PyMOL Python script that loads the backbone (N, CA, C, O; Angstrom):
from pymol import cmd

cmd.read_pdbstr("""\
ATOM      1  N   MET A   1       0.830  -1.191   0.000  1.00  0.00           N
ATOM      2  CA  MET A   1       0.000   0.000   0.000  1.00  0.00           C
ATOM      3  C   MET A   1       0.869   1.247   0.000  1.00  0.00           C
ATOM      4  O   MET A   1       0.515   2.250  -0.619  1.00  0.00           O
ATOM      5  N   GLY A   2       2.007   1.193   0.691  1.00  0.00           N
ATOM      6  CA  GLY A   2       2.907   2.331   0.732  1.00  0.00           C
ATOM      7  C   GLY A   2       3.470   2.651  -0.637  1.00  0.00           C
ATOM      8  O   GLY A   2       3.661   3.819  -0.976  1.00  0.00           O
ATOM      9  N   GLU A   3       3.738   1.614  -1.434  1.00  0.00           N
ATOM     10  CA  GLU A   3       4.257   1.827  -2.785  1.00  0.00           C
ATOM     11  C   GLU A   3       3.225   2.534  -3.661  1.00  0.00           C
ATOM     12  O   GLU A   3       3.576   3.355  -4.509  1.00  0.00           O
ATOM     13  N   PHE A   4       1.976   2.215  -3.450  1.00  0.00           N
ATOM     14  CA  PHE A   4       0.904   2.846  -4.219  1.00  0.00           C
ATOM     15  C   PHE A   4       0.930   4.358  -4.014  1.00  0.00           C
ATOM     16  O   PHE A   4       0.870   5.122  -4.977  1.00  0.00           O
ATOM     17  N   PHE A   5       1.018   4.785  -2.753  1.00  0.00           N
ATOM     18  CA  PHE A   5       1.029   6.217  -2.452  1.00  0.00           C
ATOM     19  C   PHE A   5       2.303   6.890  -2.964  1.00  0.00           C
ATOM     20  O   PHE A   5       2.266   8.016  -3.460  1.00  0.00           O
ATOM     21  N   LYS A   6       3.432   6.185  -2.836  1.00  0.00           N
ATOM     22  CA  LYS A   6       4.681   6.750  -3.350  1.00  0.00           C
ATOM     23  C   LYS A   6       4.569   7.003  -4.856  1.00  0.00           C
ATOM     24  O   LYS A   6       4.952   8.060  -5.356  1.00  0.00           O
ATOM     25  N   LYS A   7       4.031   6.002  -5.564  1.00  0.00           N
ATOM     26  CA  LYS A   7       3.880   6.141  -7.008  1.00  0.00           C
ATOM     27  C   LYS A   7       2.882   7.243  -7.347  1.00  0.00           C
ATOM     28  O   LYS A   7       3.109   8.027  -8.269  1.00  0.00           O
ATOM     29  N   ALA A   8       1.793   7.303  -6.613  1.00  0.00           N
ATOM     30  CA  ALA A   8       0.768   8.319  -6.869  1.00  0.00           C
ATOM     31  C   ALA A   8       1.335   9.717  -6.659  1.00  0.00           C
ATOM     32  O   ALA A   8       1.101  10.606  -7.478  1.00  0.00           O
ATOM     33  N   PHE A   9       2.084   9.927  -5.561  1.00  0.00           N
ATOM     34  CA  PHE A   9       2.658  11.247  -5.300  1.00  0.00           C
ATOM     35  C   PHE A   9       3.746  11.598  -6.318  1.00  0.00           C
ATOM     36  O   PHE A   9       3.886  12.757  -6.710  1.00  0.00           O
ATOM     37  N   ARG A  10       4.511  10.598  -6.740  1.00  0.00           N
ATOM     38  CA  ARG A  10       5.535  10.842  -7.748  1.00  0.00           C
ATOM     39  C   ARG A  10       4.879  11.249  -9.069  1.00  0.00           C
ATOM     40  O   ARG A  10       5.353  12.162  -9.745  1.00  0.00           O
ATOM     41  N   ASP A  11       3.796  10.573  -9.431  1.00  0.00           N
ATOM     42  CA  ASP A  11       3.065  10.917 -10.652  1.00  0.00           C
ATOM     43  C   ASP A  11       2.476  12.326 -10.566  1.00  0.00           C
ATOM     44  O   ASP A  11       2.518  13.080 -11.538  1.00  0.00           O
ATOM     45  N   MET A  12       1.929  12.675  -9.402  1.00  0.00           N
ATOM     46  CA  MET A  12       1.373  14.016  -9.230  1.00  0.00           C
ATOM     47  C   MET A  12       2.468  15.074  -9.336  1.00  0.00           C
ATOM     48  O   MET A  12       2.255  16.139  -9.917  1.00  0.00           O
ATOM     49  N   LYS A  13       3.639  14.779  -8.773  1.00  0.00           N
ATOM     50  CA  LYS A  13       4.756  15.721  -8.822  1.00  0.00           C
ATOM     51  C   LYS A  13       5.205  15.928 -10.267  1.00  0.00           C
ATOM     52  O   LYS A  13       5.429  17.061 -10.692  1.00  0.00           O
ATOM     53  N   GLU A  14       5.334  14.844 -11.017  1.00  0.00           N
ATOM     54  CA  GLU A  14       5.743  14.943 -12.414  1.00  0.00           C
ATOM     55  C   GLU A  14       4.703  15.695 -13.239  1.00  0.00           C
ATOM     56  O   GLU A  14       5.040  16.502 -14.106  1.00  0.00           O
ATOM     57  N   SER A  15       3.449  15.418 -12.958  1.00  0.00           N
ATOM     58  CA  SER A  15       2.369  16.095 -13.672  1.00  0.00           C
ATOM     59  C   SER A  15       2.367  17.593 -13.367  1.00  0.00           C
ATOM     60  O   SER A  15       2.162  18.413 -14.262  1.00  0.00           O
ATOM     61  N   ALA A  16       2.593  17.942 -12.114  1.00  0.00           N
ATOM     62  CA  ALA A  16       2.630  19.354 -11.728  1.00  0.00           C
ATOM     63  C   ALA A  16       3.802  20.071 -12.396  1.00  0.00           C
ATOM     64  O   ALA A  16       3.664  21.214 -12.832  1.00  0.00           O
ATOM     65  N   LYS A  17       4.946  19.407 -12.475  1.00  0.00           N
ATOM     66  CA  LYS A  17       6.109  20.002 -13.151  1.00  0.00           C
ATOM     67  C   LYS A  17       5.814  20.226 -14.626  1.00  0.00           C
ATOM     68  O   LYS A  17       6.117  21.287 -15.172  1.00  0.00           O
ATOM     69  N   ALA A  18       5.230  19.236 -15.262  1.00  0.00           N
ATOM     70  CA  ALA A  18       4.915  19.357 -16.684  1.00  0.00           C
ATOM     71  C   ALA A  18       3.907  20.481 -16.925  1.00  0.00           C
ATOM     72  O   ALA A  18       4.041  21.248 -17.878  1.00  0.00           O
ATOM     73  N   GLN A  19       2.900  20.576 -16.059  1.00  0.00           N
ATOM     74  CA  GLN A  19       1.900  21.635 -16.197  1.00  0.00           C
ATOM     75  C   GLN A  19       2.534  23.003 -15.980  1.00  0.00           C
ATOM     76  O   GLN A  19       2.188  23.969 -16.660  1.00  0.00           O
ATOM     77  N   HIS A  20       3.461  23.081 -15.032  1.00  0.00           N
ATOM     78  CA  HIS A  20       4.160  24.340 -14.768  1.00  0.00           C
ATOM     79  C   HIS A  20       4.948  24.783 -15.993  1.00  0.00           C
ATOM     80  O   HIS A  20       4.941  25.964 -16.342  1.00  0.00           O
ATOM     81  N   GLU A  21       5.626  23.845 -16.649  1.00  0.00           N
ATOM     82  CA  GLU A  21       6.377  24.162 -17.864  1.00  0.00           C
ATOM     83  C   GLU A  21       5.439  24.658 -18.964  1.00  0.00           C
ATOM     84  O   GLU A  21       5.756  25.618 -19.666  1.00  0.00           O
ATOM     85  N   ALA A  22       4.288  24.007 -19.113  1.00  0.00           N
ATOM     86  CA  ALA A  22       3.309  24.435 -20.116  1.00  0.00           C
ATOM     87  C   ALA A  22       2.782  25.830 -19.793  1.00  0.00           C
ATOM     88  O   ALA A  22       2.630  26.662 -20.688  1.00  0.00           O
ATOM     89  N   ASP A  23       2.507  26.084 -18.531  1.00  0.00           N
ATOM     90  CA  ASP A  23       2.028  27.401 -18.115  1.00  0.00           C
ATOM     91  C   ASP A  23       3.077  28.477 -18.376  1.00  0.00           C
ATOM     92  O   ASP A  23       2.743  29.569 -18.835  1.00  0.00           O
ATOM     93  N   LYS A  24       4.355  28.175 -18.084  1.00  0.00           N
ATOM     94  CA  LYS A  24       5.429  29.133 -18.334  1.00  0.00           C
ATOM     95  C   LYS A  24       5.530  29.443 -19.822  1.00  0.00           C
ATOM     96  O   LYS A  24       5.686  30.602 -20.207  1.00  0.00           O
ATOM     97  N   ALA A  25       5.443  28.419 -20.653  1.00  0.00           N
ATOM     98  CA  ALA A  25       5.539  28.616 -22.096  1.00  0.00           C
ATOM     99  C   ALA A  25       4.376  29.467 -22.606  1.00  0.00           C
ATOM    100  O   ALA A  25       4.570  30.366 -23.424  1.00  0.00           O
ATOM    101  N   ASN A  26       3.173  29.180 -22.123  1.00  0.00           N
ATOM    102  CA  ASN A  26       2.009  29.968 -22.526  1.00  0.00           C
ATOM    103  C   ASN A  26       2.136  31.411 -22.068  1.00  0.00           C
ATOM    104  O   ASN A  26       1.780  32.330 -22.805  1.00  0.00           O
ATOM    105  N   PHE A  27       2.637  31.618 -20.864  1.00  0.00           N
ATOM    106  CA  PHE A  27       2.814  32.976 -20.346  1.00  0.00           C
ATOM    107  C   PHE A  27       3.804  33.745 -21.212  1.00  0.00           C
ATOM    108  O   PHE A  27       3.567  34.907 -21.541  1.00  0.00           O
ATOM    109  N   GLN A  28       4.913  33.107 -21.584  1.00  0.00           N
ATOM    110  CA  GLN A  28       5.912  33.768 -22.429  1.00  0.00           C
ATOM    111  C   GLN A  28       5.319  34.123 -23.797  1.00  0.00           C
ATOM    112  O   GLN A  28       5.601  35.188 -24.345  1.00  0.00           O
ATOM    113  N   ALA A  29       4.500  33.225 -24.339  1.00  0.00           N
ATOM    114  CA  ALA A  29       3.869  33.489 -25.634  1.00  0.00           C
ATOM    115  C   ALA A  29       2.924  34.681 -25.550  1.00  0.00           C
ATOM    116  O   ALA A  29       2.938  35.548 -26.423  1.00  0.00           O
ATOM    117  N   VAL A  30       2.110  34.727 -24.513  1.00  0.00           N
ATOM    118  CA  VAL A  30       1.172  35.843 -24.334  1.00  0.00           C
ATOM    119  C   VAL A  30       1.936  37.148 -24.125  1.00  0.00           C
ATOM    120  O   VAL A  30       1.551  38.194 -24.648  1.00  0.00           O
ATOM    121  N   LYS A  31       3.000  37.079 -23.372  1.00  0.00           N
ATOM    122  CA  LYS A  31       3.819  38.263 -23.124  1.00  0.00           C
ATOM    123  C   LYS A  31       4.415  38.789 -24.432  1.00  0.00           C
ATOM    124  O   LYS A  31       4.391  39.994 -24.680  1.00  0.00           O
ATOM    125  N   ALA A  32       4.943  37.906 -25.258  1.00  0.00           N
ATOM    126  CA  ALA A  32       5.527  38.299 -26.545  1.00  0.00           C
ATOM    127  C   ALA A  32       4.461  38.873 -27.474  1.00  0.00           C
ATOM    128  O   ALA A  32       4.695  39.872 -28.153  1.00  0.00           O
ATOM    129  N   GLU A  33       3.290  38.238 -27.501  1.00  0.00           N
ATOM    130  CA  GLU A  33       2.197  38.747 -28.334  1.00  0.00           C
ATOM    131  C   GLU A  33       1.759  40.131 -27.887  1.00  0.00           C
ATOM    132  O   GLU A  33       1.464  40.993 -28.715  1.00  0.00           O
ATOM    133  N   SER A  34       1.718  40.341 -26.585  1.00  0.00           N
ATOM    134  CA  SER A  34       1.338  41.642 -26.050  1.00  0.00           C
ATOM    135  C   SER A  34       2.335  42.715 -26.460  1.00  0.00           C
ATOM    136  O   SER A  34       1.950  43.817 -26.850  1.00  0.00           O
ATOM    137  N   LYS A  35       3.621  42.385 -26.369  1.00  0.00           N
ATOM    138  CA  LYS A  35       4.650  43.341 -26.782  1.00  0.00           C
ATOM    139  C   LYS A  35       4.535  43.650 -28.271  1.00  0.00           C
ATOM    140  O   LYS A  35       4.699  44.799 -28.680  1.00  0.00           O
ATOM    141  N   ALA A  36       4.257  42.639 -29.075  1.00  0.00           N
ATOM    142  CA  ALA A  36       4.121  42.841 -30.519  1.00  0.00           C
ATOM    143  C   ALA A  36       2.926  43.735 -30.831  1.00  0.00           C
ATOM    144  O   ALA A  36       3.013  44.621 -31.681  1.00  0.00           O
ATOM    145  N   GLN A  37       1.809  43.500 -30.142  1.00  0.00           N
ATOM    146  CA  GLN A  37       0.627  44.324 -30.348  1.00  0.00           C
ATOM    147  C   GLN A  37       0.898  45.769 -29.958  1.00  0.00           C
ATOM    148  O   GLN A  37       0.450  46.693 -30.637  1.00  0.00           O
ATOM    149  N   PHE A  38       1.625  45.965 -28.873  1.00  0.00           N
ATOM    150  CA  PHE A  38       1.957  47.315 -28.434  1.00  0.00           C
ATOM    151  C   PHE A  38       2.837  48.008 -29.465  1.00  0.00           C
ATOM    152  O   PHE A  38       2.621  49.175 -29.790  1.00  0.00           O
ATOM    153  N   ALA A  39       3.832  47.286 -29.981  1.00  0.00           N
ATOM    154  CA  ALA A  39       4.741  47.861 -30.980  1.00  0.00           C
ATOM    155  C   ALA A  39       3.980  48.214 -32.256  1.00  0.00           C
ATOM    156  O   ALA A  39       4.223  49.260 -32.857  1.00  0.00           O
ATOM    157  N   GLU A  40       3.063  47.343 -32.667  1.00  0.00           N
ATOM    158  CA  GLU A  40       2.270  47.623 -33.859  1.00  0.00           C
ATOM    159  C   GLU A  40       1.378  48.837 -33.647  1.00  0.00           C
ATOM    160  O   GLU A  40       1.262  49.689 -34.528  1.00  0.00           O
ATOM    161  N   ALA A  41       0.748  48.916 -32.482  1.00  0.00           N
ATOM    162  CA  ALA A  41      -0.116  50.057 -32.186  1.00  0.00           C
ATOM    163  C   ALA A  41       0.697  51.348 -32.169  1.00  0.00           C
ATOM    164  O   ALA A  41       0.240  52.385 -32.650  1.00  0.00           O
ATOM    165  N   LYS A  42       1.881  51.277 -31.621  1.00  0.00           N
ATOM    166  CA  LYS A  42       2.753  52.450 -31.572  1.00  0.00           C
ATOM    167  C   LYS A  42       3.157  52.863 -32.990  1.00  0.00           C
ATOM    168  O   LYS A  42       3.201  54.054 -33.300  1.00  0.00           O
ATOM    169  N   ALA A  43       3.452  51.886 -33.846  1.00  0.00           N
ATOM    170  CA  ALA A  43       3.843  52.171 -35.221  1.00  0.00           C
ATOM    171  C   ALA A  43       2.678  52.766 -36.018  1.00  0.00           C
ATOM    172  O   ALA A  43       2.891  53.556 -36.937  1.00  0.00           O
ATOM    173  N   MET A  44       1.464  52.388 -35.667  1.00  0.00           N
ATOM    174  CA  MET A  44       0.289  52.870 -36.390  1.00  0.00           C
ATOM    175  C   MET A  44       0.064  54.367 -36.167  1.00  0.00           C
ATOM    176  O   MET A  44      -0.697  54.990 -36.908  1.00  0.00           O
ATOM    177  N   ARG A  45       0.705  54.944 -35.172  1.00  0.00           N
ATOM    178  CA  ARG A  45       0.556  56.376 -34.935  1.00  0.00           C
ATOM    179  C   ARG A  45       1.274  57.184 -36.011  1.00  0.00           C
ATOM    180  O   ARG A  45       0.914  58.334 -36.264  1.00  0.00           O
ATOM    181  N   ASN A  46       2.280  56.596 -36.641  1.00  0.00           N
ATOM    182  CA  ASN A  46       3.008  57.263 -37.714  1.00  0.00           C
ATOM    183  C   ASN A  46       2.219  57.039 -39.010  1.00  0.00           C
ATOM    184  O   ASN A  46       2.079  55.898 -39.451  1.00  0.00           O
ATOM    185  N   PRO A  47       1.702  58.108 -39.625  1.00  0.00           N
ATOM    186  CA  PRO A  47       0.847  57.940 -40.813  1.00  0.00           C
ATOM    187  C   PRO A  47       1.530  57.198 -41.961  1.00  0.00           C
ATOM    188  O   PRO A  47       0.894  56.390 -42.637  1.00  0.00           O
ATOM    189  N   GLU A  48       2.800  57.461 -42.184  1.00  0.00           N
ATOM    190  CA  GLU A  48       3.496  56.802 -43.284  1.00  0.00           C
ATOM    191  C   GLU A  48       3.654  55.311 -43.005  1.00  0.00           C
ATOM    192  O   GLU A  48       3.423  54.478 -43.881  1.00  0.00           O
ATOM    193  N   LYS A  49       4.047  54.985 -41.784  1.00  0.00           N
ATOM    194  CA  LYS A  49       4.199  53.581 -41.388  1.00  0.00           C
ATOM    195  C   LYS A  49       2.848  52.873 -41.451  1.00  0.00           C
ATOM    196  O   LYS A  49       2.765  51.717 -41.866  1.00  0.00           O
ATOM    197  N   ARG A  50       1.796  53.569 -41.037  1.00  0.00           N
ATOM    198  CA  ARG A  50       0.447  53.005 -41.061  1.00  0.00           C
ATOM    199  C   ARG A  50       0.048  52.682 -42.499  1.00  0.00           C
ATOM    200  O   ARG A  50      -0.504  51.616 -42.773  1.00  0.00           O
ATOM    201  N   ARG A  51       0.329  53.604 -43.408  1.00  0.00           N
ATOM    202  CA  ARG A  51       0.013  53.404 -44.810  1.00  0.00           C
ATOM    203  C   ARG A  51       0.751  52.180 -45.356  1.00  0.00           C
ATOM    204  O   ARG A  51       0.174  51.373 -46.084  1.00  0.00           O
ATOM    205  N   GLU A  52       2.032  52.050 -44.998  1.00  0.00           N
ATOM    206  CA  GLU A  52       2.823  50.894 -45.444  1.00  0.00           C
ATOM    207  C   GLU A  52       2.245  49.584 -44.919  1.00  0.00           C
ATOM    208  O   GLU A  52       2.132  48.606 -45.658  1.00  0.00           O
ATOM    209  N   MET A  53       1.879  49.571 -43.632  1.00  0.00           N
ATOM    210  CA  MET A  53       1.330  48.361 -43.025  1.00  0.00           C
ATOM    211  C   MET A  53      -0.007  47.993 -43.659  1.00  0.00           C
ATOM    212  O   MET A  53      -0.284  46.818 -43.900  1.00  0.00           O
ATOM    213  N   MET A  54      -0.827  48.993 -43.926  1.00  0.00           N
ATOM    214  CA  MET A  54      -2.130  48.733 -44.539  1.00  0.00           C
ATOM    215  C   MET A  54      -1.946  48.195 -45.966  1.00  0.00           C
ATOM    216  O   MET A  54      -2.656  47.279 -46.379  1.00  0.00           O
ATOM    217  N   GLN A  55      -0.992  48.765 -46.716  1.00  0.00           N
ATOM    218  CA  GLN A  55      -0.743  48.298 -48.079  1.00  0.00           C
ATOM    219  C   GLN A  55      -0.222  46.867 -48.061  1.00  0.00           C
ATOM    220  O   GLN A  55      -0.609  46.053 -48.900  1.00  0.00           O
ATOM    221  N   LYS A  56       0.654  46.558 -47.108  1.00  0.00           N
ATOM    222  CA  LYS A  56       1.164  45.196 -46.987  1.00  0.00           C
ATOM    223  C   LYS A  56       0.017  44.224 -46.713  1.00  0.00           C
ATOM    224  O   LYS A  56      -0.031  43.134 -47.283  1.00  0.00           O
ATOM    225  N   SER A  57      -0.896  44.623 -45.843  1.00  0.00           N
ATOM    226  CA  SER A  57      -2.047  43.788 -45.520  1.00  0.00           C
ATOM    227  C   SER A  57      -2.913  43.574 -46.759  1.00  0.00           C
ATOM    228  O   SER A  57      -3.366  42.459 -47.020  1.00  0.00           O
ATOM    229  N   ARG A  58      -3.142  44.640 -47.518  1.00  0.00           N
ATOM    230  CA  ARG A  58      -3.953  44.511 -48.734  1.00  0.00           C
ATOM    231  C   ARG A  58      -3.255  43.619 -49.758  1.00  0.00           C
ATOM    232  O   ARG A  58      -3.901  42.803 -50.415  1.00  0.00           O
ATOM    233  N   ASP A  59      -1.944  43.771 -49.894  1.00  0.00           N
ATOM    234  CA  ASP A  59      -1.194  42.924 -50.832  1.00  0.00           C
ATOM    235  C   ASP A  59      -1.312  41.451 -50.451  1.00  0.00           C
ATOM    236  O   ASP A  59      -1.463  40.594 -51.322  1.00  0.00           O
ATOM    237  N   GLU A  60      -1.244  41.155 -49.157  1.00  0.00           N
ATOM    238  CA  GLU A  60      -1.393  39.775 -48.695  1.00  0.00           C
ATOM    239  C   GLU A  60      -2.786  39.255 -49.001  1.00  0.00           C
ATOM    240  O   GLU A  60      -2.943  38.104 -49.408  1.00  0.00           O
ATOM    241  N   GLN A  61      -3.808  40.097 -48.807  1.00  0.00           N
ATOM    242  CA  GLN A  61      -5.181  39.686 -49.098  1.00  0.00           C
ATOM    243  C   GLN A  61      -5.359  39.411 -50.586  1.00  0.00           C
ATOM    244  O   GLN A  61      -6.024  38.446 -50.964  1.00  0.00           O
ATOM    245  N   ILE A  62      -4.767  40.256 -51.435  1.00  0.00           N
ATOM    246  CA  ILE A  62      -4.869  40.070 -52.886  1.00  0.00           C
ATOM    247  C   ILE A  62      -4.196  38.765 -53.295  1.00  0.00           C
ATOM    248  O   ILE A  62      -4.748  38.002 -54.088  1.00  0.00           O
ATOM    249  N   ALA A  63      -2.997  38.506 -52.756  1.00  0.00           N
ATOM    250  CA  ALA A  63      -2.286  37.273 -53.082  1.00  0.00           C
ATOM    251  C   ALA A  63      -3.086  36.045 -52.649  1.00  0.00           C
ATOM    252  O   ALA A  63      -3.168  35.059 -53.381  1.00  0.00           O
ATOM    253  N   GLU A  64      -3.671  36.113 -51.459  1.00  0.00           N
ATOM    254  CA  GLU A  64      -4.481  34.997 -50.968  1.00  0.00           C
ATOM    255  C   GLU A  64      -5.702  34.780 -51.861  1.00  0.00           C
ATOM    256  O   GLU A  64      -6.050  33.640 -52.168  1.00  0.00           O
ATOM    257  N   ALA A  65      -6.351  35.862 -52.276  1.00  0.00           N
ATOM    258  CA  ALA A  65      -7.535  35.758 -53.130  1.00  0.00           C
ATOM    259  C   ALA A  65      -7.170  35.166 -54.489  1.00  0.00           C
ATOM    260  O   ALA A  65      -7.916  34.352 -55.033  1.00  0.00           O
ATOM    261  N   LYS A  66      -6.026  35.571 -55.038  1.00  0.00           N
ATOM    262  CA  LYS A  66      -5.595  35.024 -56.323  1.00  0.00           C
ATOM    263  C   LYS A  66      -5.310  33.532 -56.204  1.00  0.00           C
ATOM    264  O   LYS A  66      -5.631  32.762 -57.109  1.00  0.00           O
ATOM    265  N   GLU A  67      -4.710  33.125 -55.094  1.00  0.00           N
ATOM    266  CA  GLU A  67      -4.424  31.709 -54.875  1.00  0.00           C
ATOM    267  C   GLU A  67      -5.716  30.913 -54.768  1.00  0.00           C
ATOM    268  O   GLU A  67      -5.831  29.828 -55.338  1.00  0.00           O
ATOM    269  N   ARG A  68      -6.686  31.451 -54.038  1.00  0.00           N
ATOM    270  CA  ARG A  68      -7.982  30.765 -53.906  1.00  0.00           C
ATOM    271  C   ARG A  68      -8.681  30.665 -55.253  1.00  0.00           C
ATOM    272  O   ARG A  68      -9.314  29.653 -55.555  1.00  0.00           O
ATOM    273  N   THR A  69      -8.569  31.720 -56.067  1.00  0.00           N
ATOM    274  CA  THR A  69      -9.177  31.709 -57.395  1.00  0.00           C
ATOM    275  C   THR A  69      -8.543  30.638 -58.267  1.00  0.00           C
ATOM    276  O   THR A  69      -9.245  29.914 -58.973  1.00  0.00           O
ATOM    277  N   ALA A  70      -7.219  30.534 -58.221  1.00  0.00           N
ATOM    278  CA  ALA A  70      -6.520  29.522 -59.015  1.00  0.00           C
ATOM    279  C   ALA A  70      -6.941  28.118 -58.593  1.00  0.00           C
ATOM    280  O   ALA A  70      -7.151  27.252 -59.442  1.00  0.00           O
ATOM    281  N   VAL A  71      -7.063  27.892 -57.305  1.00  0.00           N
ATOM    282  CA  VAL A  71      -7.488  26.578 -56.803  1.00  0.00           C
ATOM    283  C   VAL A  71      -8.907  26.277 -57.267  1.00  0.00           C
ATOM    284  O   VAL A  71      -9.203  25.158 -57.686  1.00  0.00           O
ATOM    285  N   ALA A  72      -9.783  27.275 -57.194  1.00  0.00           N
ATOM    286  CA  ALA A  72     -11.171  27.069 -57.616  1.00  0.00           C
ATOM    287  C   ALA A  72     -11.249  26.776 -59.108  1.00  0.00           C
ATOM    288  O   ALA A  72     -12.006  25.901 -59.528  1.00  0.00           O
ATOM    289  N   GLU A  73     -10.470  27.503 -59.917  1.00  0.00           N
ATOM    290  CA  GLU A  73     -10.471  27.265 -61.349  1.00  0.00           C
ATOM    291  C   GLU A  73      -9.944  25.873 -61.681  1.00  0.00           C
ATOM    292  O   GLU A  73     -10.426  25.224 -62.609  1.00  0.00           O
ATOM    293  N   GLU A  74      -8.961  25.422 -60.927  1.00  0.00           N
ATOM    294  CA  GLU A  74      -8.434  24.067 -61.128  1.00  0.00           C
ATOM    295  C   GLU A  74      -9.499  23.027 -60.790  1.00  0.00           C
ATOM    296  O   GLU A  74      -9.648  22.025 -61.488  1.00  0.00           O
ATOM    297  N   ARG A  75     -10.232  23.280 -59.715  1.00  0.00           N
ATOM    298  CA  ARG A  75     -11.315  22.353 -59.341  1.00  0.00           C
ATOM    299  C   ARG A  75     -12.386  22.307 -60.426  1.00  0.00           C
ATOM    300  O   ARG A  75     -12.929  21.243 -60.724  1.00  0.00           O
ATOM    301  N   ILE A  76     -12.689  23.470 -61.016  1.00  0.00           N
ATOM    302  CA  ILE A  76     -13.690  23.512 -62.083  1.00  0.00           C
ATOM    303  C   ILE A  76     -13.191  22.699 -63.281  1.00  0.00           C
ATOM    304  O   ILE A  76     -13.942  21.919 -63.868  1.00  0.00           O
ATOM    305  N   ALA A  77     -11.913  22.891 -63.637  1.00  0.00           N
ATOM    306  CA  ALA A  77     -11.350  22.157 -64.776  1.00  0.00           C
ATOM    307  C   ALA A  77     -11.352  20.654 -64.512  1.00  0.00           C
ATOM    308  O   ALA A  77     -11.631  19.867 -65.416  1.00  0.00           O
ATOM    309  N   ASN A  78     -11.049  20.255 -63.294  1.00  0.00           N
ATOM    310  CA  ASN A  78     -11.055  18.817 -62.947  1.00  0.00           C
ATOM    311  C   ASN A  78     -12.474  18.251 -62.951  1.00  0.00           C
ATOM    312  O   ASN A  78     -12.677  17.083 -63.282  1.00  0.00           O
ATOM    313  N   ALA A  79     -13.444  19.067 -62.587  1.00  0.00           N
ATOM    314  CA  ALA A  79     -14.836  18.588 -62.549  1.00  0.00           C
ATOM    315  C   ALA A  79     -15.382  18.379 -63.958  1.00  0.00           C
ATOM    316  O   ALA A  79     -16.268  17.548 -64.161  1.00  0.00           O
ATOM    317  N   LYS A  80     -14.861  19.123 -64.933  1.00  0.00           N
ATOM    318  CA  LYS A  80     -15.342  19.002 -66.314  1.00  0.00           C
ATOM    319  C   LYS A  80     -14.777  17.782 -67.018  1.00  0.00           C
ATOM    320  O   LYS A  80     -15.294  17.376 -68.059  1.00  0.00           O
ATOM    321  N   LYS A  81     -13.729  17.192 -66.472  1.00  0.00           N
ATOM    322  CA  LYS A  81     -13.096  16.025 -67.116  1.00  0.00           C
ATOM    323  C   LYS A  81     -13.933  14.791 -67.004  1.00  0.00           C
ATOM    324  O   LYS A  81     -13.540  13.732 -67.493  1.00  0.00           O
TER     325      LYS A  81
END
""", "prot")
cmd.dss("prot")
cmd.show_as("cartoon", "prot")
cmd.util.cbc("prot")
cmd.orient("prot")
């Protein structure tokens, strides 16, 4: 019976350590994301930088839309075969 408790407590200890590591990693990720959001918001105050960021976003949207269109056209061509 003593071995059962030893094993149970050892498992709980290992589980707590693993959860702590996961929590630390998540905290670091949230912290980094927060800093990035702050930097982006700060950059958006500069009109020229804001214009550049908005154009980059639009360019990415256009590229994504063109890719989706190409995939759809390929599907149409395959369906006609």
